[in-house]
Phi, psi and omega in degrees: 000322178301326180296341184244024191299323185260003181300334179280353182258130178276151180292148182244130181278162180294331178291324177287327177298313184295320180298318182289329180292315181302326176294318185286346179278353173048052172097344175296143181290124184302307183300315184283334179271322189244341183258131179237153184249135180275163175303341178274002180084019179257129177275115187266121178272167182279343177202160180224148190225151181296334184279004178270350185255122171274312181224093177302139184295143177246154183234137180308135184289142173274151180258351180199152175301157182297148180256135176285117187248138177248132175271138178221118172275119183277109173243300171265120184300310182295324181289326181291319179298311181297321180295316174300319178293323182288323179286326170301316177296331181260019170118349179293152179239353176207159185232137168244113178266133169261122184231131186250341182252120179282358168269005179300138175282088187292328177305309184290327175298329188259345192296333184265352185276149184276076188291338178294338180239358189242125167280138178239137175247143173237116169263110182259136177269007180223170175234106188223121177299311190293327177296313184293326179294322178300320181290320181293322174299317177296316179299323178289314182293328184249011176054051187258148172261108187232132177250113174261118190270092176254127186207079175299329179293322175292329175294317178302317182293315187270336180250341177089000179222152168287169170297315173234289168201176187298315181292317180299313182300320182281334172297312179307303190296325175292322170302317176296322182295328179275326190261347185240093182259003187245007179228160167269120194247356189243142185216146178242123179269084173282341181297338179297319183294320185285319185291339180266357172108012180290147174287168186298319181298318181294318179307313180295315185293316182293321180293321183288322175297321178302310179296326177298327178296319181289323178299319178291333192254352181254142184289324183212139179225103187250003177233157176299146179269135175276128169251120175264118188235132166274134186255130181263191190269356179281091197304302182291320181298325177296314182302309182297325182301315179294323174300312179297323178297320175295312183304313181288322176300313176302327174296316181291309184300327176300330179294339175255014185054043178249111188239028186256004175071193181232159181245115185259121172250116187255146182219141174298151179291152172267347195293329183254016181268150190233156179275316179274149183052044191296341181290342177288347172300329177295319182294320183294310183293329174300314178293325185285324173297322175306309176308314184299316181291316182291332183276354176101021180293144176285324186214143180230129175249108188279158181256130181295147186297336186247020184292346182287326190233353178248144165299162174309130182216153189296320183296307180303322174294324182289321180296309184295321178294315180296329177301318179288322180297323179294319184291329181278313192254347175243337173259359172060032183293346182265007190266352179237128185299312181226074187296339181280346184295136177098344179279112182305323179294313184287328178295320179297310181300315180298322182289313184296314183297318179295319179292317184290320181289324178297319177297318179295316179303318179295322175298320177296318180292326179292337183253026169108350177098172186298314180301313176303316184288333173290320180296315181288345180090002181300313183299311182303316179298313177299323178286324178299322180296314181293320181292324175294327177290320177295320179301317179298316174302319176293315180291339176268356177084005170284331165253121196253132165244106186299138181091353186238285180254008175219120182053053176288153170269101181297343178268358177295135177229136188229353188293337181279354193238017182269106178273331176239153179277117192269012183244172176304128178266139184252121180234087181302119185203163180274128177227157180288318177228163176293127176295147172278122187264116173280128184218139178277152175297327188267004189304310188292318183291325184288322178299318176301323177290320181297318180294321181290329179298320183291331183281345185266000000 
């Protein structure tokens, strides 16, 4: 009987649904009342139907559940080792070390870690063949999965300069690609585009053009490329963003006979995080991590609720890690490989984002590629235009951050609790290109509130 539950009901087409909705609107315009347009130019309808799809989009299958990743900035080696061991004991499944000193003893950093069962990421502030070779040797000897996040183009975009220069940096990458066969050594920092205010279409297209520069300039890429992607608060759009990125990357990679796919490391965006009413940041990061997981991220590194104004601390780390532990072990977000498959809304968003991003990617390539457009300032200008539009929406109250431009707690005080400078830092220096500036929406409003605290 259960097998024939719906046999008594006639199928309803999308046309019939729309006719019924128009009847219920009693003369109000369907498009003006129920259809809204996103900053990406996508018109979102009130319902989606299977008969609207000729060829539903497909997404590469995931091979494993997402990994809970803990970020550790390595300043004191011994403390970093102990912290890594402790955080693994408390539920983290992978570690990402940020290292600024190329003289660090990386062998000692890793010798106590269970590398056979723990994925490790290295975010390096320098470009050193010898340092990467040491990591490669460790990966080989201990059969470890290690991702070294090397991204000279990302450095150019965020700091305005190469490590040395274009030719030297790519010579180094080519040497690493030949001599280091046991690690993933290439990374795309797509989080920069999101944190600086780019639209979702721009984020996908710029990340894709970013990857294409490496495909064009490196002799060989034999391992999956890591995409570090920041996830925003537009829940379904962010799910579709990661899916569209995978689809387009697979399309691009096939042109270079690269069939290993990409590895997505997702992190919550900083753009919507706030200094005041900071506990709301936990709600924001929770939904952003959910989008990342449902969108198919391979690893998720959460952002601590107090990361804007506190140095790394055990409590903030524990809360951010526990958010992911709850999603994985209590909400069972790891049990389905591609949970968004079959959702007509998300499938439609994925297809539209992919089409728009592919068109923008082709335009970038037709005009010299990402590096050329960074040097010319085109990418920076386009992002600034998008960021300015979003900032205007926030300033006018049309884009809402609860606790900041909507229902703020006027008695909240933060000037006494700042361990870090939470705003854009100005460092006058000579650069090859204009850097892409990451900036939060609430910065101006927060600066005004801090000033008013001093006056009282």
